[in-house]
NUVO-253442 format. One record per residue: residue in three letters; x, y, z of N, C-alpha, C, O in turn. Coordinates in steps of 0.2 Angstrom, whole numbers, plus 5000, padded with zeros to 4 digits. Layout:
# residues N
AlaXYZXYZXYZXYZ/...
END
This chain:
# residues 354
Met526354095503526454155504527154155510527154115515/Thr527554185509528154185513528454265514528354305510/Ile528654275520528954355522529754345521530154385522/Arg529954265520530654255519530954295515530554325512/Asp531654305513532054315509531954265504532054215506/Glu531954265497531854215493532254235487532454285486/Ala532454175484533054185477532454155473531954125475/Thr532754195466532054175461532654155454533254135454/Val532354155448532854115442533454155442533454205445/Val533954145439534554175439534454215431534154195427/Arg534754275432534654335427535154305421535654265422/Ser534754335415535254305409535954335409536054395410/Gly536454295408537154325406537654295414538254295415/Glu537054285419537354295425537254205428537054185433/Glu537354165422537154085426537854075427538354105426/Leu537754005431538353975433538553905429538053875427/Asp539153875429539253825424539053755431539453745435/Leu538353725431538253695435538553635436538553615441/Glu538853605430539053555431539653535433539853485437/Arg540153595431540753595435540853635443541353615447/Leu540253665444540253695452539953625456540153605461/Ser539453575453539153525457539853495460540053495466/Ala540153465454540753425455541253435459541453395463/Tyr541453515459541753545466541553535472541853515477/Leu541053565471540553555478540553495481540553505487/Arg540453435478540353365481541053355483541053305487/Lys541553365481542253345482542453385490542853365494/Thr542153435490542453495495541953495502542153505507/Ile541353485500540953475507540453435508540053415504/Ser540653415515540153345515539553345515539353405518/Gly539153315514538553285514538253305507537653305507/Met538553335502538353365496538353295493538853265491/Asp537753275492537653215488536953215483537053185478/Gly536453245484535953255479536053295475536653315475/Glu535753305470535453355464535753435467535553435473/Ile536053485464536253545466535753595463535753595457/Arg535353625465534853675461535153735462535353745468/Val535153785459535353855459534753905456534453895451/His534753955462534354015461534754075463535254075467/Gln534454135461534854195462534554235467533954225469/Phe534854285469534654315473534554415471534854455473/Pro533954415468533754465465534054545464534254585460/Ser534154555472534354615476535054625475535354565475/Gly535454685476536154715477536354725470536154705465/Phe536954785472537254795466537954785465538254795460/Ser538154755469538954735470539054635468538954605462/Asn539154615473539354545472538554515469537954535469/Leu538954445467538154425464538054365470538554325473/Thr537554365471537354315477536854255474536454275470/Tyr537054185474536354125474536354095480536754085485/Leu535854065478535554015483535553945480535153925476/Leu536253895484536253815482535753775486535753785492/Lys535353745484534953685487535253605485535353585479/Ser535353585490535553505488535053455495535153445501/Gly534553445492534053395497533653475501533353515499/Asp533853445508533453505512534053555515533853595520/Arg534753555512535153605513535153655509535053655503/Glu535253715513535253785508536053825510536153845516/Met536453835504536953865504536753935502536153945501/Val537353985503537454045498538154045495538654025498/Leu538054055489538654065485538754145483538254175480/Arg539254175484539454245482540154245476540654205476/Arg539954285473540654285468540654355464540054385463/Pro541254385461541154455460540554455454540254405453/Pro540454515450540054545446540554535440541154525441/Phe540154525433540454525427540554585426540354625430/Gly540954595420541354665419541854695423542154665427/Lys541954765421542454805424542154805431541554815433/Lys542754785436542954805442543454845446544054845444/Ala543354865451543654925456544254855458544154805462/Lys544854875455545454835457545554815466546054775467/Thr545454825469545354795477544754785480544754765486/Ala544254785474543654785477543354695475543654665471/His542954665477542654605477543154535479543154475477/Asp543554565484544054505487543754465489543654485495/Met543454395488543254335491543554315495543254305500/Gly544254305493544654265499544754305505544754275511/Arg544754365504544554405510543954405516543954395522/Glu543554415510542954405513542654345518542354345524/Tyr542854285515542954205516543254215524542854205529/Arg543954245524544454235529544154275536544154255542/Ile543854345533543654375538542954355542542854375547/Leu542454315538542054265542542254225546542054225552/Ser542754175543543154125546543254155554542954125559/Ser543654205554544054235560543354255565543354235571/Leu542854285560542354325565541854295569541554315575/Arg541854225565541154185567541254155575540754155578/Pro541854135577541854115583541654155589541354125594/Ile541754235588541554275592541054325592540954365597/Phe540754315585540154355581539854315578539854305572/Pro539354275583539054215580538254225574537854195571/Leu538354305575537754325569538054325562537754345557/Cys538754295561539154295555538754225552538554175555/Pro538654225545538554165541539254105544539754115546/Glu539054045543539553995544539853985537539453965532/Pro540554005536540753985530540953925528541053885533/Leu541053895522540953825521541453805518541753755520/Cys541653835511542353845507542553885502542153895498/Phe543153915502543353965496543653925492543953875493/Cys543553955485543853935478544153985475543954045474/Glu544653965474545154015470545353985463545754025460/Asp545253935459545453905454544953925447544453885446/Pro545053955444544853995439544453945435544053965431/Ala544853885435544353825431543653825431543253825427/Ile543453825438542953805439542253855438541653835437/Met542453925438542153975438542454035434542054075431/Gly543054035434543154095431543554155433543854195431/Cys543254145441543354195447543354145454543054095456/Asp543754185458543654165463542854165467542454215465/Phe542654125472542054135475541954095483542454065484/Tyr541554105486541554075490540754025492540354045488/Val540553985498540153965500540053965505540453935509/Met539453995509539253985516538553975518538153995514/Glu538353945522537753915526537153975525537354035524/Arg536853955524536154035520535854015529535753965531/Ile535754075532535354105538534654115535534554165532/Pro534054065536533554075534533254145538533354165544/Gly532754185533532454235539532154295534532054285528/Ile532054345537531754395533532354455533532754485537/Ile532154465527532654535525532354585522531954585518/Leu532554655525532054705524532454765518533054775518/Arg532054785513532254815507531954875506531954905511/Lys531654895501531354965502530654965505530355005509/Glu530354905503529554915506529454845512529954805514/Leu529154845513529154785520528954725515528454735511/Pro529054655514528854605510528154595513527954605519/Gln527754575508527054555509526954495513527054445512/Gly526454525518526154475523526554495530526254495535/Leu527154535529527454575535527154645537527054685532/Ser526954665543526954745546527154735550527354685553/Leu527354805552527654835560527454875563527454935560/Ser527254875568526854925572527454985574527954965574/Pro527355045574527755105577528155065582528755065581/Glu527955035588528254995591528654955589529154965592/Gln528654905586528954875582529654895579530154865578/Ala529254945576529854985571530355015576530954995576/Arg530155045579530655075584531155025588531655045591/Arg530954955590531254905593531754885590532254885592/Leu531554875584531954845577532654895578533154875579/Cys532454975578532955005577533554985582534054975581/Glu533055005587533654985593533954915593534554915595/Asn533854875591534154825589534554825584535154795585/Leu534554855578534954865575535654915577536254895575/Val535654955580535955015583536354965590536954975590/Thr536154935594536454865598536954835594537554835596/Val536854785586537054755585537654785582538254745582/His537654825581538254885577538754915583539354905583/Ala538254935587538954935594539354885596539954885596/Asp539054835597539254755598539754755594540254755597/Leu539854755587540254725584540954775584541554765585/His540654855585541254895586541654875593542254895594/Ser541354845597541654845604541954775605542054755611/Leu542054725598542354685598543154675600543454725600/Asp543554625602544154625604544454605597544254555594/Ile544954645594545354655588545754575589545854525585/Gln545954575594546554525596546154465597546354425593/Ala545554455601545254395601545054375593545054315592/Ala544854405590544554395583545054355579544854315575/Gly545854375580546354355576546254415569546554395564/Leu545954475571546154505563546354565563546154605559/Glu547054555570547454635569547654635562547654695561/Asn547754605556548054625551547654625544547854605539/Phe547054635547546454645543546354725541545854745539/Gly546754765543546754835543547054865547547354845552/Lys547154935545547654995548547355035549547055075545/Pro547255045557546955095558547155175558546755215558/Glu547855175559548255235559548155265552548255235547/Gly547955345551547855345545547155325541547155355535/Tyr546655295543546155275541545755315538545655315531/Val545555365541545155425535545455455530545155465524/Arg546155465532546555495525546555445522546255465516/Arg546755395522546555355516545955325511545955305505/Gln545455335516544855325513544555385511544055375508/Val544755455512544555505506545055495502544755495497/Glu545555485501545955495495545855445491545855445485/Gly545655375495545555325488544955325487544855295481/Trp544355345490543755365486543555405483543055405480/Ser544155475483544055505478544555505471544655545466/Lys544855465472545355425466544755375463544555375457/Arg544455335468543855295464543555325459543555315453/Phe543155385462542755415458542955455451542555475447/Arg543655475452543755525446544055455442544155465436/Asp544155395444544355335437543655315434543555295428/Ala543155325439542655295436541955345433541355335432/Arg542255425433541755455432541555475423541955475419/Thr540855485424540755475415540755555414540855595418/Pro540455565408540455645408539655685410539555735411/Asp539255625411538555645414538355645420537755635420/Val538855655425538855665431539255725434539655745431/Pro539155765441539355805443540255775444540455715444/Asp540555835444541455805445541655805454542155775456/Phe541155835458541255825465541855845469541955825474/Glu542155885465542955925467542855965473543255955478/Thr542256015472542156035479542056005486542156015492/Ile541755945484541655905489542055875492541955855498/Met542655845489543155805488543655845492544055815496/Glu543655905489544155985493543955955501544355935505/Trp543255975503542855985508543055925514543255935520/Leu543055875510543255795515544055805517544255795522/Ala544355835511544955805514545455865518545955865521/Arg544855925518545155995523544655975529544656005534/Lys544255945529543855925538543855855540543555825545/Gln544355825537544455755539544755765547545155805549/Pro544455705551544655705559545455675562545755635558/Glu545555685565546155645568545955575568545455545567/Asp546555535569546255445569545855455576545955505580/Thr545555405576545255375582545655355588546255335587/Lys545555355594545955335597545455255600545755215603/Lys544955245598544555175599544355145592543855145590/Pro544955115588544655095582544455025584544555005589/Gly544155005578543554935579543554915573543754955568/Ile543254845573542954805568542354825566541854825570/Ile542454855559541954885555541654855549541954835544/His540954855548540754815543540654855535540654825530/Asn540654915536540554955530540154955524540054975518/Asp539754915527538954905522538254885527537854855526/Phe538454915534537954885538537154925539536954975542/Lys536754895535536054915534535554865535535754815537/Phe534854875534534454845534534454775531534254725534/Asp534554785523534554735520535154685520535154625516/Asn535754705525536154655525536054625533536554605536/Val535454625535535454595542534854555540534454565536/Val534954485545534154445544533954435550534254435555/Leu533154445549532754455556532254395555532054365550/Asp532354375562531854315563531054325563530754365566/Pro530854265559530254275555529654265561529054275560/Arg529954225567529554235573529454305577528954325580/Asp530054335576529954395579530454445575531054445577/Pro530254485569530354525566530754595568530854635564/Thr530854605576531254655577531854615580532254645584/Arg531854555580532654535581533154515576532854505571/Ile533554515576534154525571534654455572535054455577/Ile534554395567534854335567535454325564535754275565/Gly535654385561536154375554536454425552536054475551/Val537054435550537254505548537654465542537954415543/Leu537654505535537754485529538054535525537954595525/Asp538654495521538954545516539354575519539154635520/Trp540154545521540654565523541354575520541854565523/Glu541154595513541654595507542054675509542554685506/Met541854715514542154785514542354785521542754835522/Ala542154745526542454725533543254745532543654725528/Thr543354785539544054815541544154825546543554835550/Ile544654845549544854875554544954965555545354995551/Gly544655005559544555065556544155095561543955075566/Asp543955185559543655205563542755195563542455195558/Pro542655175570541955155569541255215567540655195565/Leu541555285569541055325566541055335558540655365555/Met541555305556541555305547541155255546540755265541/Asp541055195549540555155548539855165549539455145545/Leu539655195555539255235556538855285550538255275548/Gly539355315549539355375542539055345537538555365533/Ala539155295536539155255529538355215529537955205525/Ser538255205535537555165537537055225537536555215534/Met537155285539536755335539536655375530536155405529/Ala537155355527537155385520536555335517536355345511/Tyr536355285520535655235517535055255523534555225523/Trp535155295526534655305531534155365528534455425528/Ile533555365525533155405523532755425528532355385531/Asn532755505530532055545534531455555529531555575524/Glu530955535532530455565530530455655529530055675524/Thr530955695532531055755532531455765526531655825526/Asp531855725522532455735518532055765511531455765510/Ser532655775507532255815499531955765497531955715499/Glu531555795492531055735488531755705483531855645482/Asn532155735480532655685477533055645482533255595479/Leu533155655487533655605491533155555492533355495492/Lys532355565493532155515495531955445488531655385489/Leu532155475482532055435477532755375478532755325475/Thr533255395481533755355483533655305487534155265488/Arg532955305492532955265497532755185496532355165491/Leu533155145499533255065497533155055505533555005507/Met532855075508532755035516531955055519531855115518/Pro531655035522531055055525531155085530530855075535/Thr531755145530531755175537531255245538531355285542/Thr530755245531530255305534529555275536528955295535/Leu529655215539528955195541528855215548529255225552/Pro528155235549528055255556528355225562528355165563/Gly528655255565529055215572529855215572530155195576/Met530155225564530655205563531055265565530855325564/Met531655255569532155315571532355355565532355335559/Ser532455415566532855475561533455445562533655395565/Arg533855475557534555475558535055495564535555475566/Glu534655555566534855605572534655565577534955575582/Glu534155515578534055485583534555405584534655385589/Val534655375578535255335577535955355580536255325583/Val536055405577536655425580536755435587537255425590/Ala536055475591536155475598536055435602536155445608/Lys535755375599535655295603536355265601536555235606/Tyr536655275596537355235596537855265600538255235603/Ala537755335602538355375606538155355614538555355619/Glu537555345613537355325620537455255622537455245628/Lys537555205618537955125617538555125619538655095624/Thr538955175615539555155616540055215619540655205620/Gly539855265621540155325624540455365619540855405621/Arg540355355611540955395607540555455605539955465603/Asn541155495607541055585605540755575597541155545593/Val540055605594539755605590539955685588539555705583/Lys540155715590540155795589540355795581540855755580/Gly540255835577540555845571540455775565540855765561/Phe539755745567539655685564539455705556539455665551/Asp539355775556538955795549539755785543539755805537/Phe540455755545540955755542540555665540540355645535/Tyr540655635545540655565541539955545538539855495535/Tyr539455585539538855565535538855595529538455565525/Ala539355655527539455675521540055615517540055595511/Phe540455605522540955565516540355495515540355465510/Gly539955475521539555425518539255425513539155375510/Leu538855495511538455505507539055505498538855485493/Phe539655535499539955555493540255455494540155425489/Arg540355435497540655345496539955315492540055275487/Leu539555335494538855295491538855325484538655285480/Ala538855385482539055415476539555385470539355365464/Val540055365475540555325472540355275470540355275464/Ile540055215474540055145473539255145466539255095462/Ala538755205466538255195461538655225456538355205451/Gln539155265455539555275448539955225447539755205442/Gln540355185450540655155449540355085445540655055440/Ile539755075448539055015443538855065438538855045432/Tyr538655115438538355155432538955155427538755155421/Tyr539555155428540055155422540055105418540155115412/Arg539855045422539854975418539254985413539354985407/Phe538655015414538255015412538355075407537955075402/Tyr538555115408538655165402539055165397539055195392/His539655095398539855075392539655015390540054985386/Gly539154985392538854925390539154855392539254815388/Gln539254845397539554795402539154765405539154705406/Thr538554795406537954765410537354785407537254845405/Gln536854745405536354775402535654775409535054805407/Asp535754755415535354765420535054845421535354895423/Pro534454835418534054895418534154935425534155005425/Arg534054905431534154955438534754995437534855055440/Phe535254975434535855025433535855095430536155145432/Gly535455085426535355165420534955215428534955275426/Phe534655205433534455245436535055285440535055345441/Leu535555245441536055265446536255325446536455355451/Val536255365437536655425435536255475438536455535437/Tyr535855465440535255535444535555515451536055545454/Ala535455465454535655465460536355475463536555485469/Val536755475458537355515458537355585458537755625461/Gly536855605455536755685455536455705461536655765464/Phe535855665464535555675471536055675478535955715482/Phe536355625477537055645481537355685480537655685486/Glu537655725476537955775477537755825479538155855482/Glu537055845477536555895482536455885489536455935493/Ala536455825491536555815498537155835499537055885503/Cys537655825499538455825501538455905500538755935505/Arg538255955494538356005494537756045500537956095503/Asp537256025502536956045508537556055514537656105518/Ile537855995515538255985523538756025522538956055527/Val539056035515539456085515539456155516539956195518/Ala538756175515538656225515538356245522538356305523/Arg538256195525538156205534538756215538538756235544/Asn539356185534539956175538540556205534541056165532/Pro540556295532541056305527541856285530542356295526/
END
C-alpha cells in the first residue's frame, strides 16, 4: 500500500503513440535509454497528465484534452516557459525537461517535466493516511504560507514581466469569463446574467501590488512530503499562471474550499478534504493570508463570488464537451448540477451585497 499519488492505466481514447513519443524523448532528453512505460493520472478535468517511466526515472507529460477547447486555454508552451522562469526562484516548481510543438509527434503541443513524488490530497485522504486536527491545521497554515510566498516573488527577478498585464486585470477577467460562459452555455444550465452584471458592477480598482498568481492553487495541485504530510514539497499545474491581482488568486482558491457549514448542494461540489477536523474555514484562511501579506481583504466577497463563477465556467466548458458527445468520461455528466450549485452560491453572495 502507498499513500503517494499513483498513476493507473490510460483511459480509452486518450492513449499516446508510444513509438513516436519514445523516439522523440530519446533524442531530446538525456539518459532516456530504456523502455518507456506510460500510465495516466486519473484525476483532473482539464489538461491530461501522464506518468512516464524509464528505468528508475519518473517524468510527467502534460497535453491538452481531446475535443473542443477554449481558444486561449491549454497553452503548453506558455506553461513550460513559466516553469522554466519560476524554477530558479521558486523551487517548489517541477523541473521542466522539454517542450514539443511538432504536431507529427502527438498532434498537439505537450511538455515533459520531472516528477515530484509525494502525496496529493483529493476529496478524501488516501488510504493509509490520517491527519490529526493539529496536523490538519498546520497543513492549512503551510498552504497559506506557500501561497503568500508566491505572491511576494519579485516579478522582474523571475523574468516574467511579459507574462501578464496587471493593469485592468480584474476587468479583463470579469469580461473574459463572462464571454466564455455565454459561448459554452447549454440550455440546461442557469444563464448567470444577474451574477455577471453584479460582478461587472462591483469589481474593484486595480491592485497597487500585483504579483505572480497561480490561478488554480489548491490541495490537489500541491505535493506533500510522505514523511511529513503537513510539509509542501511541490506546486503543480501552472497552466493559468499570470501576473495579476493576488486577491483574485485567493478568491479562486476559496471557491474550492468547502466549509462544514456550507449548503448541502455546495458540499456536493467538494473536491478537497477541507471539512476534516482541524482544517481552517475559508474565513480563517483569508484572515491568515491577510496577516502574512498585509493585504486588505475587506470586500473579499467579490473575489470569492468571482471564484465561484469562474469555477462554474470551467465546469460548463467541460460539460459542453460531454453534452455534445465530444467526450464519454462519465465524471463530466455531473457537472451540469455543479454549475447550478455554484449559481446558487453566487446568488447568496449577491443577496448579501446588493
